N, C-alpha and C positions, 0 to 999 in steps of 0.2 A: 823503873819498873815500868812494864809496857802495859799498855792501858787499852784494853778492847771493849770494855763499857763500864762507867763509873758514874755512881752518883755520889755526891757528896754534900749534905745538906744537914741544918742543925733540926733535932728533933721535931719541933715546931713546926717547920717550914717543908717537911718532906710529904705532907699530903698534898699541898697545893703545886709542888714542883712536878708530880708526876699527874696531878688529874688531868683527864682526858689524852693521856698519852697511848699512842698506838703503837704497834710494831715497824708501821712506814715510817717514823719519824727516824729510825736507827738508820735506814738507807734512803735518807730525804734526798741527800746529794750524790751522785756518782760521777765518774769520769774513766774512761779507759787508760792503760797503761800497756806498753809493748818495748821491750828488748831484746834482740838479737846478735847472734854471733856465729861464725863458720865455725862446724864442728871441728875441724882437721886440727890435728894437735893436743886435743883434750882427751884425757883419759879418765877423767873421773868429775861428777858434777855435784857440787856442794851448796846445797838450799837452806838459808837462812830466812824462815817463814814466820809471821806474826801471827796477830790475829786475823780469822778468815778461812775461808777453805782453800785445799789445795789438790792438784790435780797434776800427776807427772805420768808422762805415758812416752814409752817408746816405739819408734815408727819406724819400720823398716826401709832403708833407702834414704832415710833423712840426711841431710847436709849441713843443716844449722841446728842451734838451740834456741829457739825461741820461748821467751817467757811474756804471758800477756796477764794482764790483772785487771780488775774493775775494784776501784777505791771507791769506797761507801764509806759516809759519814754524816752525823747529824747536825753538823755546821759546815757551811758552804765556804768560810776562810781558810778552814783547814784543808780542804780539798787538794790544793796546790802542795801541800806539804807531804802526802803520801806518794811515795813514788816506787819504782823497783830498778834496781841497778844491779850490772854485771861486770865482775872483776876477774882477770886471769892472775894466776899465782903457779908460776910453772906450768904445769901441763892440766892443773886443776882449774874448774871453772867454778866461781862463787856467783852463784845468783840470790841477792837480798830484798826482802822485803823492808821498806822504811816508812814506820809510823811512829814520827817524833811523840815523846812525853808531854802530856799536857796535863797543866792542875786544875782542878774544877773543885772552886770552893761552895758554888751553890748551882744546883739543876742537875742536867742529865746531859751525858756525852757520850756518843757513839763512834767507833771507828775502826774498820777493816779493809783488808785487803784480800781478795778473793780470787787467789793465783792459779794459773794453769799454764804446764812446762810440756814441752815436745822436745826430745833428744833422738838421736839415733839407738836404734833397740840394741839392747846387750850393753849399754854404758853403766860402768860403776855409778852409784848414787849414795849420798850422804844428806840426810834432812835432820833439820834441828826446828822443831816447829812448837807453837806457843799454843795455839788452840785452834779449834775448826776441824770438820771433817776431813778426811785426807783417802786418796785414792791412787795409786801406784802400780804399774802395769809395765810387763817389757823391757825391764831393764837386767843390767849385770848384776854382780854384787850391791847388795842394799842394807843401807844402817839406818834405822829410825829411832831420834830421841823426841819423846812427843808428850805435851804436859796433860792436854785433854782434846777429845773429840775421838770421833769414829776411826780406826784404821782399816783398808780395805786393800792387800797386796796380792798380784796375780803375776804369775809367769816370769819368775827372778832366775835368771841365768847366774849362780853362783851362790854364795851364803848370804843368811838374811839375818840380821839382829835388830829387835824392839827393846827400847826401853820405854814404856810407858807408865804415865801415873792413873789414868781414868780413862774409860771407853772401848767399846767391845773392839775387838781385834779378829779378822777375818784372812786367813791366809789361804792361797790355793797356789799349786804347782811351783814348786822350789826344786832346782836342780842340784843344790848342794844343802849345808847344814843350815838347822833353824833353831837360835836362842830367844827366848821371848822371856823379858822380866816385867811384871806388869802388878800394880797395886789393885785397881779393881777393873771390873768390866769383862764380860765374855769373851772367851776365845775359840776358834775355830781354826783348825790347822788339817789341809788335806793333802794328798799328792805331793809328797816330799821323799826326793832321793837318795838323801843324806839322812842323819841324825837329827833328833829334836831333843831341847833340853828347855825345859820352861819353869820358871818359879812365880809363882801368883799368890797375891793376899785374898782376894774375893774374886767369884764369878765361876759360872761353869766352864768347864774345858771339854771341849771334844777334838779329837783327833782320829783322822782315818787315812787309811793307804799310805803306809810308809815303808820305804826300803830298806831302812836303817833301823836305830832302835829309838824308843823312847825313854826320856828320863825326866822324871818330875819330882826338882830338889823341895819343893815347898808350896803347900797349897793350905790355905787356911780355912776356908769354906768354899761351897760350892760342890756339886756333881763333877766326876772324872767319868768320861764315856770315851774307851778305846775301841778300834778296830782295824783288822788287818794290819798289823806291825807285823814285819818281816824277821826281827831280831827280837830284844829285850824288850820289855817293860818294866819300868823300875819307878818305883814310888818311894822315895826317902820318908817323906813327912808330910801327913793329911790330917788335916784336921775335922772339920764335918761335914757332911754330904755323902751320897754313894759313890761306889767305885764299879764300874761293869766295864770288862775288859771281853774281846771275843777274836777269835783268830789270830793267835798270836803265834809266831815261827820259835820263839826263843824260849826262856825264861820269862817268870810274871812273880816279883817281888814287891811286897810292901813292908817296909822295915817300920813304921809307925802310922797308928791310924787311931785318933781320938773317939769319933763316933759314927754311925752311918756303916752300911753294909756295904760288903764286900763281894762282888759275884764274877764268877767266871767259866769261860765255855771255849774249847779248842785250845787249849795251850800246848803246845809241842814239846816244851821245855819241861823245865823243874818249877812247881808252884811253891811258893813260900810267903803267907801271910799271918800277920798276927793273929791268934787264937780267940779273941775275945771279937 
């Protein structure tokens, strides 16, 4: 079990354990971490991040992959145990944030690694992340598996795949296809050269400026707003929330809609929506 913040107390002790506790105690003790390796021969970077923010930036002309982090914890003696490591496997480089497990019987404990990674622009990246805000820019093909926290992605050269449990998703400028599977949180995608496919439980979906097609496989709740899609827009199954589409170059088809209005303007192809 990965632990970012945990309070384990008896019911009677809960009040005194947190009395007078402030946000500063979450990050009472800090230390810097840094690891680097030459980028030559590396064809993909695989990032294993735990609790804490993550920033990944592709930099034109970079000759190294550099991972730096701030270790942050509520207990001073735990600080040396929090590390980042680099490990090569063939042409893959693994970057790992290490926060050991800790059992708390009474009181409060917090630990996180806020990590920043720079690498050559256009290098493919795979991210497995626990929690915390994430920003990624200027990479090659990108795959993200995230438990919680916002995701902000810009300038991907290749396909983008995101599997996310919770938190907002903002995507801008992808040269390939986009696949998003999301449990909750608002989704915004714009400026995509390929096709987009989305499956979402809850949260608004906004899509704009797509050279290919858009397919929403399933959306349980939340509005859907679509603008400027060159090819078809297909919604297989939509629960509640409005659907508004404009400036579609192909067909517009909604197979199933539970509740909420559907509006469309300037659809070049055929329109097929439920009568109700």
